N, C-alpha and C positions, 0 to 999 in steps of 0.2 A: 126335759130332761132330767130327771133325779140327779144330787149329788152323789151319789152311789154309782150310778151309770156313768156321772162324768169323770168321778175316779177310773172305772174301769175302762173308760176309752182312752184318758190319757197316757194310762200306763201301758196299754196294748197298743197303743199309736206307736210309742217308741220301741217298740219290736217292730211293728209293721215297717220296717225295714227287709227283717229279712226274710222277707221273702218276698214286701212288694214290690217288699217290694216296692220306694222311693225314698234317695237319704242324703241331702248335701246340705252343709251350711258354709255360708261364705268365708272363705280363708282356711278351712279346713280339709278340706278334701285335695287330691293328688293333684299334679300339674295335670294342665289338658292334655290328652296326649294326641300326635298327629295320624294323619287319616282315623278320624272319631268313628264313620261308620263306613263299612265295604261297598263296594259297587257291585248293588243286587244284579246289575245287567251282566257280571261276567262269572254268573256260577256254572259249575260243573258238576251233574249230576256224580253221585255216587250210588255204590251198590249197598243193600241193605245192613252189609255186615258193618260200613262204617260206622254205622249206631252204638255198636258195641265201641267204640274209641270213645266217643260221646259221654254215654253211659259211663264208661271206666273213671273217666275225670271227673266226675260229678263225685260217684261213690268213693274217690280218691280224697274230695274237698271234706265230704263226709266224715274222714279216717282223722281230719286235721284236729292238733289242741287247740289251736286258738288262730284268730285272723279278724282282720278288720273288715268293716263292711260297707258299700257308699249305695244307697238306693235312692235312686230318682222316680218318679210318676207323675204324670200330667194327664189328666184325663178333661172330655171335651162334652159338653152337650150344648148342641146349638151354639148361641152366642157366650154361653157359661163354660169359663173354664178354670179348671182348679189343679193346685200341685201341692203334692207331699215330695217330703225332702227329708234326707237324713243321715247322720256318718258314725261311725263306732264301732266298737270291739266287740268279739262274743270269744269266751273262753270256755271250753266245753267242759261239763257238762251244763254247770249252771249260772255261769257269770253272764255277764253284761252291761255294756256300758255304750248307751247311745242318746247323740244329741239329735231332739228333731225337729224341723220346722215344717207346720199345719196350718197352710191359709192363714198365714203370718203370725201365728202362736208360736213362741220358742219355748220348748221343753226340753227336760234332761232328765232319761231313765238311766237306773243302776239297779242289778241286781245280784245278789248273793247266795247262793242256796234257796231257799225258798222265802224271805226277806226280801222287800221290791220298795221303792219309792222314786216319786216324780220331783222335779224341781224345777217351780216356775216361781219368775219375779223373787228367787233368793229362797224361796221357801221349800222346806222338802216337805213330802206327803205320803202315807203310805200307800202301792199299789198293788193290783194283783201279782204276783210272780206268774211269768213265762213257765208253761207247763214242759216245753221242748224248744232247743233252743239249736236246733240243728235246722239252719240257715238254707242249705242245701237239698235237703229232702223233698221242696217243691218243684226244684229242678229235675231229681229222679224218676219221680212220678211221671211228669211231663216227659219226660225221654223214653220211659217204660209205654207210657201210651204211643209214639212216636212209631216203637219197636211193633207193637200190638197190631197197629194201623196200617204197618207197611208203609206210612209214609212216605213218598219221594225227599230226598235228603241230599242238598247239593253242598260244595266246599267253594266258598270264597276267599279273593286274597286276603292273603296274611296284615293283622291289624295290630300295632303294638298296644299291649295293654299296659299302664304301669310303667315295669322293668322287662317287657317279656314277649318279642313274638308268639301271637296264637293263630293256631288252624281255625279258619271261621267256617262254622257248619249253620246250615238254614234250611227251616223246615216249615209248613203249614200245618199244624194239628186241627182235627175238628174238635167238637164238643167239648170244649179246655172250660175250665174256672179258674179265673184270672184272681187266683189269692196269691199273696206275698210266698216267696218261698218256703220261709219256715213258719208260717201262722197255721196254726188245725183249721179246721172247720168251723168248731166251735168260736172261735177268737175274729172267724173273717170279717163279721159285721161290726167288727170295733176297730180295725186297723185299714179298710180298704176305702176307699174315696170312692166307689160306685157301691151300689146295691151287691153284693156275693152270688154267686149262681153262675150257671150255664151261660156262657157270652159266646157262644159259639166259635167259628176259626180265629185262632190265635196265631201269627207268626214267628216264631223263636229263630233267634240269632244265639250261638253256644258260641261261645271264644274257648279255645284249650289251647296251653300253654304247651309250645313247641320243645321246651327243654322239660319242664317240671309235668307233663303232662294231667297239669289241675285245672279245672275249670274256672277261668276266670273272671266273665264276663258272661250275663245273660240277657238279651234285649226280646222286649214282647211288645208286640202291635197287636191290636185288635179294632174292628169297628163293629159294634153289634147291635142289635135292639135288647133292652134289659126289662123284663117284666115291670110297670108302672112308671117308668122314666120315659123311655123311647130310644132313641138313636145315639149311645155314647163311643167314642173314642177313647181309647187308652192306649198308653205309651208309658212302657216303664223299663230302665234299666239298673240291674244291678252289680256290681264291681265288686269283687274278691281279691285282697292284697296284704301282703305283711304277711301270708299264710305260714304259720308256725314259726312265726321270726318274734325275737323280744319287743318290738315297737308295736305289737296286740296285747300284749300283758295289761290285763288291767289291774288299779290300784282303787283303793277304797278313797272316796271323794271326802278330803279332810272337813270341808263344810257340814258335811252331813254328819260324819263323827260328833262333831263341834255340838251341833244341834241334838242330838241325841244324850251327848251328855248334861247338855244343860236341862233337860225334858225330864230325864232321872236324877 
């Protein structure tokens, strides 16, 4: 892999959270919540009109000005197991601050406007700026696909996510591309832990806040055959929190400022 390609991959990986989509660093994430996953055996079939509720929750998230995001991704092919996780903040339209842990490699990504950098081993280097920082867009597309497919939707028992109980909806969608929620198709090969493309059926679980009616969490599960790879199992969880709260405000890293001043 060329040096330029490595830089592009590291910069994009720091975003791949936002829609792989896997992000969590030890000691940085929110506390583990009770009843982490609902009992899928207790699902109640919903009318197709219930998809409108789920779509409205995702679109409401798109209108948020700033939020924290945590993504965890696990993929397995035979005996090979890989993980991808990150934790950080997004300030729309163009500020990103993400800690990334990819197969033991610890990176930090920062973007302001069209300027982006990643830090590894205490050293900052330029990175390609993300063209779109909307971490909800991939889920909006998935929900719209579910509506077009008239996919059966069930409601599961409520689950507590961070600071709010959520209504939980689940559906299996066919012909889905397992790309992170906020990553464009052009960046997908840089951020996704398995080869991008059609992954067949994907089971989505959507968590909608009962008070704020925002999409708070999305789980994705797929076992599919990927070209030139074979059978791959992918599990991904994205959690949104501190939505439009001061805790999600991004500040310029002081060590980045210091390094740039010393260079100039």
